[in-house]
N, C-alpha and C positions, 0 to 999 in steps of 0.2 A: 564578751571579752573573757569572762571567767571560764566559759565552756572550752574555749580553745586552749587556755592554760591547763585545764583539767585533762584534756586529750593529750597534750604534750607530756604532762606528768605521768599519765598511765602508760604511754608509749615508752618513756624513759625508764620507768620502773618495771616494765614488762608485766603489768597487771592486767588480767583478763577483764574485758568489758564487752558490752553489746549495745548497739544503737537502735532506737525505735523499737523498743521491746514491748511485746504484748503482755501487759501486767497480769492478765487473767491466768497466764501460764505459771506465774509465781506463787499462786495461792490455791489452796485446796477447794475453795468455793468456785473457782473458775469464773470469777467475775472481775472485770477490770477494763482498762482501755489501753493507752499507750504511755510509755515513759520514754523520754528522750535518751536516757542512758541507764543501764544497770551495770554495776561493777561487782566482780567476784574475786575478792582477795583470797590468796591461797594459804595464808597463815596469819596468825594474830599480829605479827610485826607489820605486815602489809595493812591490816585493818587499822591498827593504831595510827600509823603514818597517814593513811588515807583520811581518817576522821579529822586529824589535825589539819589536813590540807583543805577539807571542805566544811569545817565546823561553823563557818559564818554563812554558809549557804543552806538552802532547804534540802534536807535529805531524810531518808527513812531506811532503817536497818531491818532486814527481814530474814527470818530463818526458814523454816519449812512452810511458812505462810498458812498455818492451819486455823488461825483464829482471827483472820482479817480479810478485807476485800478492798479493792481499789475503786476509785471513781471510774465510771465508764468513759470519761473523756480523757484529756491529756493530763498526766501527772507532771507538774512542772518542776519537780525536784529531782534529786539524785537517788536512785535505789541502790542500796548496798546489800548484797545477798551473801549470807555466811555459809552457803552449802558446802564449800570446800574446807571449812574449818571444822572437820568432823573426826579428828583424831581422838582416840581414847585408849586407856590402858588400866589394868588393875595394879594396885599397890597395897599389898596386904589385904585388909578387909575394906578397902576403898576402891572406887573407880574414879579416875581423873579423866575428864572429858572436856573438849573444846566446845564452844557455844553452839556450833552447828551440828554436833553429833546427834544422831537419831535416837530418840527415847527407846523405841522398840529394839534397836540394835544393842543398846546398853542393857536392856532387860535380858537379852539372849547372852550377852557377855557375862552378866551376873550369874545366870543359870550355869554356864560352862565352868565358872569359877566357884560354884556352890555357895554363892552369896545371896542372902535374902534381904528383903526390905523394899525393893523396887517393883515387886510383882504387880502392885496396884496400877502401875503405869503402863503395863504391857497392852499395846493397842492404841495408846495415845500417839497420834501421828506427828507430833511436833518435835522440836529440837530442844536440847538442854537449856539454851539461853531463854527461849520462849517459855519453857515449863517453869523455870525459876522466876522469871519476870512476873508471871501471873500466878505463881504457886499452884501449879496444876494439880488437880485432885481427882480421885476416883476410888470407889469401893472402900471408903473410910481411910484412905491414905492420901498424903500430899507431900510435896517436895520439902516442906519445912521439916519433915520428920527425918530426912536423909541427907540434907545438905550439911557438910562440915565446914566448908569455906569456899570462897570464890576469889579469883583474880579478876579485877575489873579496871577499866579505864575511867578515870575521873576526867570528863571532857573539859571542864572549866579550867583545871590546873594542868591538864596534859600528863598527869602522873598515873602510873600503874600502881594500884594499891590492893591490899588483900583484906577482904571482909570476912569476919567470923560469922558463924551461923546467926548469932544474936544481932549482928549489925545488918543482916538482911531484913530485919523488922517484919517478919512474915506474919500474916493473918489470913483470913479466908479470902482467896483469890487476890492477894495483895503481897507486894514486896516493896522494899525501899526504891527499887528501880523505876517504879511508877511515879516517883516524886523527884528523885535526884537525877542529874545528868551523868549517869554511869552507864557504861557498856560492859556487859559480862563477856569476858574473854575465855575463861576456863573455870570449871567448878570441880570440887572433890566431894563425892558422895560416900557417906559412911554406911556400910551394910554389915550384916552379921553372917557368920558361917552357918550353913544349914545343909541338911540332906538334899541332894539334887532332885530326888523324886518328889519330895514335898514342895519344892520350889516349882517344879514342872507342873504339879497338880494345881497349884494356885493360879499359875499363868494360864493354864488350859481353862480353868473355871471362869476366870475373868474375861478371856477373849470370847468364850461361848456366850457369856452374858451380854457382851457388847453386840455380838452378831444378832442376838435375839431382840435386843431392846433398841438398837440404834440403826439409823438409815445409812449403813456403810456403803450401800450400792449407789448412792447419789452424792454429787458434790455438795459439801456443806462447810461451815466454819465451826462445827461443834456447837456447844451450848451457846445460845444467843444472849441469854440474860444471866446476870448474877443471881445467886440465891437470895430471895427476900429475907428479911429478918424473921418472919414467921411463914412457914410453908415452903412450897417449891413452885418455881415459875412454870414448869411443865404441867403440874397439876392444875394450876389456875388457868393456863391457856387451854388445856383440854376441857375443863369444866365450863369455860366460856364458849365452847362450841366451835373452836377455831381449828381443830385438826383438819388438815386438808384444804384450809382456806388459802386461796391463791391470788396473788397480784402479779400480773404479767407472767414471767417465768419463774417467780419465787413462790414457794409453797411452805406452809406449816406442815412439817412431816406428819404423815398419817401413822407413822410408827412410833415417833417420840415427839411430843408437842414442844419440847424445849429446843428443837432443831428447826432451822429454816433450810430447805433444800432447793437446789437449782435444778428445776425440772425441765426448763425449756429456754436455754440461753438468757437467763435472767440478767437484768442490768442492776447497777447499784441503786438506781432510783426505785426499781421494783422492790428491792430488799428494804430500803428505807421507808417506803410507803407501807409495806407489810408490817414492819416493826411498829410504826405509828398506830396502825389498826390494832395490833396486839396490845400495845400499852394502853390505848384508850379503852378497849373492851375489858381488860383485866382490872383497870382502875374502876370502871363502872360496876363490875361484878363484885370486886373484893376490896375496893378502896386501897389498893396497893400500887405504888409507882414502881414499875419494873425499870431496872437500869441495865444497859447493854454491857455485855462482857466482850463481844467481838469488836474489833477496831476497824473503823472506816478511814481509809487513806485517801486524801484528796489534795 
């Protein structure tokens, strides 16, 4: 019943959608199954109205899909993709960006405007919303250092509110959005004026480091595990002898043990079984319980 109402709503509002979607196409890991429907709002107003319409149903909001993977079966909820919410502009020393804006494109915009502070993120394949949600980090920098404020939807009240930097409650790989029913609509990033050549030099250095150390040539969802309290997950996995270990089509990267790569049409079950092997082995060797950073959608 609700599905037919949803289709009527989308038709009447002229909102883009697709039926029987291959969810593997929505994530960088290239792992998934089928979703009955995926919806692609073209602006934040459509997104807000859509969430109000579906808020009592099962749904998942996805950006560039770079830190998640879907069940290999049928996802029985509604997928809302923010790929069209990608507008951004500079305002003085800040960049204002919608939740679906590409991080790498923002880095290039900052370079063209001689603005520094976001170089650490160059090469992160995600979107602004996802990066702030998980406080994405690299090379000693993270988004808590540059977020000035965000415009968000409070799903429970239906109100659009503004959160200051402090109200994001950032910590390592954490933000308030992991606990509260808020959806990031737009964020403002505070940067600093700097010589363009110095910015370019940092960006080139960081992207070269990524190419050397990360398996960018294979589908993955980035770092699989959160950083343990003491040490690094990749070090423990490597020292546990698991580099190259494979379950089905999923493999612990031979280049970076903190990544699982899709080497041969991996299923979600392959990834989950491999994660369990890694967690058990690392606990046996180091008495450390690894916790996943990547998100499983089922």
